[in-house]
C-alpha positions in Angstrom: -57.5 74.1 203.7 -58.3 77.3 201.7 -56.0 78.0 198.7 -54.2 81.0 199.1 -53.9 83.1 195.6 -51.0 85.6 195.5 -51.7 86.8 191.6 -52.3 85.8 188.9 -50.0 83.8 186.6 -51.2 85.5 183.5 -52.0 89.7 182.5 -54.1 91.2 180.0 -51.0 91.2 177.7 -50.7 87.2 177.5 -51.3 86.3 173.9 -54.4 83.5 173.6 -56.0 84.5 177.2 -59.0 85.5 178.2 -59.2 86.8 181.5 -63.1 86.5 183.3 -64.4 88.5 186.3 -67.1 86.7 188.3 -69.1 83.3 186.7 -72.3 83.4 185.1 -73.9 81.5 182.5 -74.3 84.3 180.5 -70.2 84.9 180.4 -69.7 81.0 179.7 -71.8 81.0 176.7 -70.1 83.8 174.9 -66.9 81.7 175.7 -68.0 78.8 174.3 -70.0 80.9 171.3 -67.2 82.7 169.7 -65.1 81.0 167.0 -62.1 83.5 167.7 -61.8 84.8 170.9 -60.6 88.3 171.3 -61.9 91.3 173.4 -63.1 93.3 170.5 -65.2 90.6 169.7 -66.7 89.7 172.7 -67.6 93.2 173.7 -69.1 93.0 170.3 -70.8 90.2 170.9 -72.4 90.9 174.0 -73.9 94.8 173.3 -75.2 93.2 169.8 -78.2 92.6 172.0 -78.4 96.6 172.5 -78.5 97.8 168.9 -82.5 97.7 169.0 -82.5 100.6 171.6 -79.6 102.8 169.8 -81.2 105.0 167.2 
C-alpha cells in the first residue's frame, strides 16, 4: 500500500526546519557539515567551491 502525501506539515516559514528537495550524497553531506543550519549559510557553503571560477 503506497502512502499518500496530502501536503507537508511545515512551511518555509517554520523555524528550525530545512526543506530539502531530492536526495543525494552531496545534499546530505552539506546538512551534516554545517554547525548552524541556515538557508544563507547552506547556500554560501555550497557555492564556495565555485569561487575559483569567479574574477
